C-alpha positions as CSV (number, residue, x, y, z in Angstrom):
1,M,63.4,111.6,128.0
2,K,59.2,110.4,127.9
3,N,58.7,107.5,129.7
4,D,58.8,104.9,126.3
5,H,60.4,102.3,125.2
6,R,62.4,104.6,123.2
7,T,65.3,105.8,125.7
8,K,66.0,101.9,126.3
9,N,66.4,101.1,122.9
10,V,69.2,103.5,122.9
11,I,70.3,103.2,126.6
12,M,71.4,99.2,125.0
13,R,72.9,99.8,121.6
14,R,75.3,102.9,123.2
15,Q,76.4,100.0,126.5
16,L,77.0,97.9,123.3
17,H,78.5,100.6,121.5
18,V,80.9,101.1,124.4
19,L,82.1,97.5,123.4
20,A,83.1,99.0,120.5
21,T,87.4,97.7,118.6
22,V,90.2,100.1,120.0
23,A,90.3,100.7,116.6
24,A,87.1,102.2,115.7
25,L,87.0,104.7,118.3
26,T,90.9,105.8,117.8
27,L,89.5,106.3,114.4
28,G,86.5,108.5,115.6
29,V,88.9,110.4,118.2
30,A,91.1,110.7,115.2
31,D,88.5,112.0,112.9
32,A,87.4,114.2,114.9
33,G,90.9,115.7,115.2
34,S,91.7,116.7,111.9
35,A,88.3,118.6,112.0
36,Q,87.9,120.2,114.4
37,E,90.9,121.3,116.6
38,R,89.7,124.8,118.0
39,P,88.3,124.4,121.4
40,A,85.4,122.1,122.6
41,A,85.3,123.8,125.9
42,R,84.0,127.2,124.6
43,G,81.5,128.7,126.6
44,C,81.6,124.5,127.4
45,P,79.5,124.4,131.6
46,T,80.8,121.9,134.2
47,A,78.0,119.6,133.6
48,E,74.6,119.3,131.4
49,I,71.3,118.2,131.9
50,F,68.7,116.9,129.1
51,A,65.0,117.1,130.4
52,T,61.7,117.2,129.7
53,D,58.2,116.9,132.5
54,N,56.6,115.3,129.4
55,T,55.6,111.6,130.1
56,A,53.3,111.2,126.5
57,I,54.5,110.1,123.5
58,I,54.1,112.6,120.7
59,T,53.8,112.1,117.3
60,D,52.1,114.9,115.9
61,P,54.2,118.7,114.8
62,A,51.4,120.0,115.1
63,D,50.7,118.9,119.0
64,S,49.6,122.5,120.9
65,R,51.8,120.9,123.2
66,L,55.1,120.9,121.6
67,N,53.8,125.0,122.3
68,T,55.4,124.9,125.8
69,R,58.0,126.9,127.2
70,L,58.4,124.6,130.4
71,T,59.0,127.7,132.3
72,L,57.5,126.4,135.9
73,F,59.5,122.9,134.7
74,D,63.3,125.2,134.4
75,Q,62.1,127.3,138.0
76,E,62.1,123.9,140.0
77,V,64.5,122.1,138.1
78,R,66.9,125.2,138.9
79,K,65.5,124.7,142.6
80,I,66.6,121.2,142.3
81,I,70.6,121.6,141.4
82,H,70.7,123.9,144.0
83,A,69.0,122.3,146.9
84,H,71.6,119.7,145.7
85,G,75.0,122.1,146.6
86,A,75.4,123.1,142.3
87,R,75.3,126.4,140.7
88,S,72.7,126.0,137.6
89,G,73.9,128.6,134.3
90,S,71.3,128.6,131.4
91,S,68.7,126.9,130.8
92,T,68.1,126.8,126.8
93,L,64.5,125.6,125.1
94,L,65.0,122.9,122.9
95,D,62.3,120.4,120.3
96,G,63.9,117.2,120.0
97,V,63.1,114.6,117.4
98,F,63.8,110.9,118.1
99,W,62.8,107.4,116.6
100,S,60.9,105.2,118.0
101,G,61.9,101.7,116.7
102,D,58.0,100.1,118.2
103,L,56.1,103.2,117.0
104,R,58.3,102.6,113.6
105,K,58.0,106.4,112.9
106,A,59.3,109.6,114.4
107,T,59.1,111.2,118.2
108,Y,58.3,114.9,119.5
109,E,59.6,116.1,122.6
110,R,59.6,120.0,124.2
111,S,62.5,119.8,126.1
112,R,65.6,121.8,128.1
113,E,69.0,121.6,128.5
114,F,70.2,123.0,131.7
115,D,73.6,124.0,132.2
116,V,75.1,122.9,135.7
117,D,78.3,124.3,137.9
118,Q,80.2,123.1,141.0
119,V,79.3,120.0,140.2
120,G,81.5,116.3,139.8
121,R,79.9,113.1,138.6
122,D,78.3,111.6,141.3
123,G,76.4,114.8,142.8
124,L,75.4,115.5,139.0
125,H,73.8,111.8,139.0
126,H,71.8,112.4,142.3
127,I,70.7,115.6,140.8
128,A,69.4,113.9,137.4
129,D,67.9,110.8,139.8
130,V,65.6,113.2,141.3
131,V,64.2,114.8,138.5
132,A,64.2,111.8,136.9
133,K,61.6,110.7,139.9
134,Q,60.1,113.7,140.3
135,Y,58.6,113.8,137.2
136,H,58.5,110.4,135.9
137,Q,60.5,110.0,134.1
138,E,62.3,106.7,132.0
139,S,65.8,108.5,132.2
140,V,67.4,111.8,132.2
141,L,70.6,112.4,129.7
142,T,73.8,114.0,131.6
143,F,76.7,115.6,129.6
144,R,79.8,116.5,131.6
145,C,82.2,118.1,129.8
146,L,85.8,116.8,130.1
147,P,89.3,116.7,127.5
148,R,88.9,114.8,124.8
149,T,92.4,112.6,126.0
150,S,90.4,111.9,129.1
151,T,89.5,108.4,130.4
152,D,86.1,108.8,130.9
153,T,85.3,110.4,127.6
154,D,82.8,108.3,126.2
155,A,80.5,111.1,123.9
156,V,81.0,113.7,121.7
157,E,78.1,117.1,121.5
158,I,78.2,118.5,118.7
159,Q,76.3,122.0,118.3
160,A,76.2,123.4,114.4
161,P,73.7,126.5,113.8
162,G,71.5,126.4,110.4
163,V,69.0,123.8,111.6
164,S,65.4,123.2,111.9
165,R,63.2,121.1,113.5
166,T,61.7,119.9,110.0
167,R,65.5,119.6,108.3
168,L,66.1,116.8,111.3
169,H,62.5,114.8,110.9
170,D,63.0,114.3,107.7
171,A,67.0,113.5,107.7
172,L,66.5,111.1,110.2
173,L,64.0,109.2,107.8
174,A,66.3,108.8,105.2
175,D,69.4,107.5,107.3
176,A,68.3,104.5,108.6
177,E,72.0,103.5,110.3
178,A,71.5,107.2,111.7
179,R,68.3,106.6,113.5
180,D,70.0,103.4,115.3
181,R,73.0,104.5,116.3
182,L,72.5,107.9,117.3
183,G,68.5,107.8,117.7
184,G,67.4,111.8,117.0
185,G,68.4,114.6,118.4
186,S,67.2,118.3,118.7
187,V,67.5,122.0,118.0
188,T,66.9,125.1,120.0
189,L,63.7,127.7,119.1
190,D,67.5,129.4,116.8
191,G,67.5,126.8,114.7
192,R,70.9,125.0,116.5
193,L,71.7,121.6,116.6
194,V,72.5,120.2,119.8
195,L,72.8,116.7,119.1
196,I,75.3,113.8,121.5
197,A,76.9,110.5,120.0
198,P,78.8,108.6,121.2
199,L,81.8,108.7,120.6
200,A,82.7,105.2,118.8
201,D,79.8,106.3,116.9
202,L,81.5,110.2,116.2
203,P,82.1,109.1,111.9
204,V,77.7,108.5,111.8
205,A,77.4,111.7,113.3
206,Q,79.8,113.1,111.5
207,R,77.9,111.9,108.3
208,F,74.9,113.1,109.5
209,T,75.7,116.6,110.3
210,A,76.3,116.6,106.7
211,E,73.4,115.7,105.7
212,L,71.3,118.0,107.6
213,G,73.4,120.5,105.5
214,V,76.9,121.1,107.8
215,D,79.3,122.9,106.8
216,W,82.0,120.8,109.8
217,N,84.2,123.6,110.0
218,R,81.7,125.8,111.7
219,A,80.0,122.8,114.3
220,E,81.4,122.9,117.8
221,V,82.6,119.8,119.0
222,R,82.6,119.5,122.9
223,Y,83.5,116.0,124.2
224,G,82.6,114.2,127.6
225,D,81.1,112.1,129.8
226,E,77.4,111.1,128.7
227,E,75.0,108.9,130.8
228,F,71.1,107.8,130.6
229,V,70.2,108.5,134.4
230,S,66.7,106.1,135.6
């Protein structure tokens, strides 16, 4: 995550949403269960780390810095993962689109998602902390895949095909609630949506994915625990 106020705003909103009513939380879980009953852990690693080495705020989608493949960064983060006793899996390039409340416009970010196995909650936190400090990031997002019924489950990761960066940008600008509650999302280079949202905001995320043209029956919903490590 780049070093700006967007991350702080998202963290504060998500912390507030943890205080959502039990009724709202129950509704979110029930809705997800009825919409998506196939195993959420299909290919789901133990955990994921979402990070970048960029510290600039990029508002131009044609900025050349968005063309980087983060190859050296990929190698270095894998070494960090191994050095702290975990096992690195695949790594995926992501094009992120996020809403900046301070700038009142969308920002762009090229990042990587790292699969991490053989790691616990504390180990994952420590690795993300090392990455954040080494690359001067305000925070690094982690997601631990967990059963839907786990007491630690507080978020969902939605993946779905057929979404471009442009479509994600346009939908985010058109939906004020999604901008405020979700902050933004990412797509892979082959057009697969990757959206992490607090469990209490699952109805918002489901509506937003529909606005992106996603067939909910084709979406994969993973349950787990998210953390912004700073």
